[in-house]
N, C-alpha and C positions, 0 to 999 in steps of 0.2 A: 517649052510649050507650058502654059498655066496648068495646075491642075482642076482637073473635071472630075466629077463623080456622079453617079445616076441617082444615090439616095441620100436624104439627109444624114441618116446614121454614118453612112461612108465620109462625108464631110466634117462631122463632129468627130469621129476617130481619127483624121488626119489633124485635125487643128489642136487636138490635144497632145501630139506628137510633136509639133512643126515648131514649138518654141522650146527653149533648153529650160524655161523655168514656168510653172503654172503662174506665178505672180512675177512682175518684171514694171515695178510702179515706174509711173512717168510719161510725159506726153509726146516726146520728141518723136518715136519711133512711128505710134499710132496718128500723129498729128501730120506727117509727111504723107501717110496713105491717106487720110481723110482729104487733105488737100488736093492730091492727086485724083481721088475720085470726083472731083468738081461736083459735087450734089447742090443742087438747088438749095438756096438758104430758105430758112423758116419763116414764112411770113406771119405766121400764128405765134401766139405767146408761149413760151417754154417756162415749166414749173420744173427745178431740180430739187429732188429730195433727199437730203443727208441726214445722218446721225447713227447712232448704235442700235436701237430698238425702236420700233414702232414704223419704221419707213414703209412697209409693205401694207400696213395698215392705212397709213396716209394717201398712199398711191393710190388704193381701192377706193378710198371715200372720195377723193379727188374725180377719179373715173366716174364712179358710180352718179355724183350728182352731176357732172358737166354733160354725161351721157343723159340724164333725167332732163336736161335743160333742150335737149335735141343736138346738141355737138356732137363733132364728129372728133373722136380724141383718139391720140397715139400714146399708148404707154410701154414704158420699158422698165423691166423689174428682173431681179435676179436673187438667187437663184431658183431653179425650177422644182417642182416637187415630183414629178412623172414625166412629163412632155417637155422638151426643150421649148417647143412653141409656146410654151405657157408666158416666156419672157418678153415678147413682145405681141402687143395688142392693137390693132386698128378697127374703131368704130365697134367697140364692144365685143369683138371676136379676138381668138388667137389666130395667127397669121399661118398660113398653110406651108407645107413643106416646100413647093415651087415657089412660094416667094421668097423664102429664107434662102434655097439653092440659088435662084437669080441673084440676091444680092452677095453670096460670096463668090460668085462667078466674078461681079464687079469688083469686090475689093481684091481678089486675086489676080485680075487684070492690072489694078492699080498699084500693088504693092512691090513689084519687082523683086529685089532681092531683100526687101525689107521682112524681118521675121516678126510674127504677132503672137500674143498671147491667146488662148482660147476665149477670156474674156473680151478681149480688144476686137477680137473677130465679132462674136456677140453684139458689141457695142455698135462698130461699124455698120453691121449689117441692121439693127433697127434704124440707125439714123438715115441709111438708104432708101428702107422702106417707107418710112415717114416721109422723105424727100419728096416721094413719088405719090402721097396718098391722098393731097387737100384736104390737110386736116383745121380744125378749128382750135384745138389745142394739144400740147404733147406736155407728157409728165415722165421724166427722167428721175430714175433711182439711181443713186450712188452706189457702187459695188463696194468698194473698200476705202475708207477715209473721204477723199474730196478733192484735195489740190492736186494729185497727182493721178487721179482715178480717170480712166478713159473718156468718162461722161461729162468730166471738166472741159472738154476741148468746145461745148455749146455754152453760150451766155444765156443764163436763164432771164426771165422777164422779172420772176420771184424765185427765191430760194428759201428753201424750208429746210432747218435745221431742227428735227425732231427731239434728240435725247444725244447725250453725250455720255458714256458708260466704258468701262475697261474692256476692249475685246482687240484683237488683232495687235496687240502689244507690240509683238516682234517687228511690225510694220510701221505703227503709228507712233509708238513710244509708250511707257509704262505708267503715265498719270495722266488723268483728265485734264490737264491743262495743255498737255502735248498733243493729245488726240482732238482735243477741241479746236487747236490751231490748224491741225491737217483738215478737219472737217469743214473749218470756217473758210477754206479754200473755195468753195462754191460760191461764196458771196461775190457781187459785184458792186462797182463805186455807182450809187445814186439809185440803187435799183432797191425794193424790199427784200428786207432780210427776216423774215417770220421766223420766231424761236418757238419751239413746242413745248418749252418749260422754262418757269423761273429759274430753274436750278442748272444754268448755263454756268460751264467755266469762264473764268475772267477773259481767257484766252479769245474766247469768241467774240465777246465784245470789244476786246482791244482791236482784233482784225478789223472787225465791221467799221468801228470807228476809225482807224487808220485809212481804209480806204472810200468812207464816205457812204456806206451803205445806209440805207433807212431802216432802223432796227424797229420791229414791231415785236413786243414781247407780252408775256402776262406779268401781272394782272392789269398792268399799266395802260396797254392799248386794246387788250382783249379780257374778258373774263366771263365766266359759266358758272350754274349754280343748278342743282337738281331738286323737282318737287316731284316726289313720289317717282314713277316711271318717266316723267317727262323732264324736260330742262329747257334752261333759257340761255340765251347767249348776247353777249353785249359787244360791239365792236366800236371803233372809232367814230362810224356814221352808222352802221346797221345795228339793228336790235332785232332780234327774235325770243319773244318771252315764250313761247310754248313748241316745245321741237320734240318730235319723236326720238327714243333712243336709238343710237346707233345700232345695226342688227349685227355687229361683230361682237363677241363676247367679252366680258371682264369691263371693271369699272375705269380702267385705263384708257378705253376706247373713247370716251367722253374728253380727256385730255387731247386725243388724237384729231376727233371730230373739231374741236374748238379751234385747234393749230390751222385746220383745212379750212374753215370758215374764214380765219384772218387772211389767209391766201387767197382764197376767193375775192374777199372785199379788195385786196390790195390789185386785183385784176382789174377792176373796175377803173375807167368804162370800156377798156378793150373786151371786155366779155362782160356780158350781163346775165345773173343769175338769180332768178326769182324764187318765191319763198316755197312756192309747190315742188320746186325741183328740187331745193336742199332738202324739203321732207322726203320726198320721194327717193332720192337717194341715199338717205339715212337709212331709209327701211328696207331697200333693196342689197345695199352692198353685200357682196360675198368675197371671201378670202380664205380658201381652204388651209386647214392646220393652224389655224389661231385660236387653241380653246374650244376645238369643235369636237363635239360629241355625238354619239350614237349609242343605242341599248342593243345588245347581242344576247340574246337568252338570260335578260335578268340582269347582264353585267352591263356597267356603262364604261363605255371606252371614251377615252381623252385623249387627242392628238395635238398636241403642241410643238412648235417649230423650237421653242424657247434652248440656246446653246450658250449661252453665257450667263454670268452671274445676275445682271438686273434683270434681264429676261425672265429667268429662274424665279426672281423675286416675285415679279407679276405672275408667273403661274402658281405660286406657294398662295399668295393673295386670294388670286381666283379659287384655287382649291378649297381654302378654309370659308369661303363664303358661300360653297355648294357643297357642304357635307352629305356623305353617303351614310346608309345604316351599316353597312359592312365595313370592311379592310380597304384600304388605299394602296395599290400595287403599282408600283412603278416599273418602265421597262425602258432602260436609259441606255443610250449610245451615243458616240462621240466620234468627232473626228480628232486627229493628233493633235492639232495646235489650239486646242481648247482647255481652257484652266477648269477642268473635270471635277476638282476638288472644290471650287468655289461653286460651282452649277451644283453640286448634290447636295453643299451645306446649305444652299439658299430655299432648297425644296425639302429638306430634310426632316422638318417637322410635321409636315404632312404626308408621310411616307411610313407605312407600316413594313413593306417587305419591298425587296429589290431584285428584280430582274437586270442582268446587265447583257446586253446584245454586242454583237461584232457587226461594224459595218462593213461590208466586202470593200474591196479596192485599194488602192495605195496609201490613201489620205484617211481610211477607215481605223479605228482604234480598236485592237483585240480585246475581247471581254476580260479576259484576265489582266491584262496591262490596265484595261479601265479600271478594275475593281482595286489594282495597286495604287494607282493615282490617286483615285476619288475616296478610296477608305483608307489606306496603309494597311495598319493590323487594328484598325478599330472594331470594334465587339458590334458589328452590324449584318443583320441577316441578309446575306447575300446569296443568289445563284446564279451561275453562269448560264445563260439561256442559248446560246448557240447565236447562227448567221440568222440576220433579217433574210427572209421573214419565216423562217423555221422558229424564231426566237417567239413570235406572238402565237402560234400553234403551242410551243409546249407552255407560255404563261397560260393560254385559254382554259387549257386541261386541269389547272391548279387552282382556279378562282371559281366561286360558286355566286348565286343568285346575292344581290344586295351589295357586293364588291364592286370596285370602280377601277380601272387600270388605266394609267398615265402613260402615255408615249412620249418621251421628249429626248432632246440632246441634240438635235440636228435637224435640218431638212433631208438628211439622207436615212433618217427613223421617220419621221411625220410621211414623206412621199409612199416608201413602202406599206407604211400602216394603213393610210386611207385606202390604197389600191387593195389591202388585203379585205379591208372592212367593207369593199365595195361601194365607197363612198366617192370616190375620185376615178373613174374608169372613162370618162367622155368629158370632151371641153366645155367649159362654163357656158351657161347660157348668155345669150345676148344681153349687154346691158344698156342698149340703143332701144 
């Protein structure tokens, strides 16, 4: 008899034990189950978003703008900060436990003896929910790489590669060219391939040209410029001379928003997005854990999911542009598979004092080992702060008014920090 559980937590705990490996890249197993599920094909446009950094921001921007147009949107992202349900949105809301459990039951009935990873179950569940939701648009975020990621079961109408940096090198390769080749696996022949940056590895363009994808890249096909707080965007046929800034913090969000507008332009005429929806979507977009800040007793707490060198460089840039009157204190925690030395180096110039946290669980890096890997025997002021969320309490006792505390290094740091700060204890408001 196929497995059945009464609660979402029980299902997730079972899925974590089901497959011998946390990551088992390839489409053969998950593809067999997908075919056995006999899901209804998607009649609406599908956008797949891949890359190293900026994927979550681009998904949030796309969802916000499309929803502002009055469209019913399904979006799939990973990982989550606090609740598993965050990963699957339908019509601007997180899907319910009941909807996910129904999808899990359908997957279990279809898979037979096929073993699936936690992420593969997650992806199939999102696709099952979307198949029954009568959607106007679907946005899928790649979990790892692209070519062999479970999301790549679906042929996108438009593919967006936001950026390519060094991360997951044990799975994707040790160079940007190798990683770019894997990420380019989401591109499709004859369909738009939007690049979020002109700084794409040659391998991405080579794959796109080899399969005959329609390359759309800056500055040739779209570009943007700022005038004070406002900005302008010019595409191949669209032109918007006076846009509000995206509500997400940091200058890199203009690059993300520019790429998103290129995606929306490429979706015409299947979806028409008006200028008012673009403006409303930019102004109302929400995405927790991306340079998110709050004042707590005169201390500014900043939470960021940055977990690789490129993301940490962006975090460093954001910190440099928002200096405080006091010290900048880091609370840094990471998973075992991350290049923590590169992450620490990227942001070190903005940090006055370091507190290292232990992330609980099998994948989490213990604070003493994090210190050894990140700093070696260097003369850096480092305090071992304990396990989250105790680490936040320990840091809070040592800071004073005017200081700022930066929590970063992992989703597993950002989620508990936001919950501890009282910033993320309920579902996001509807975007529709």
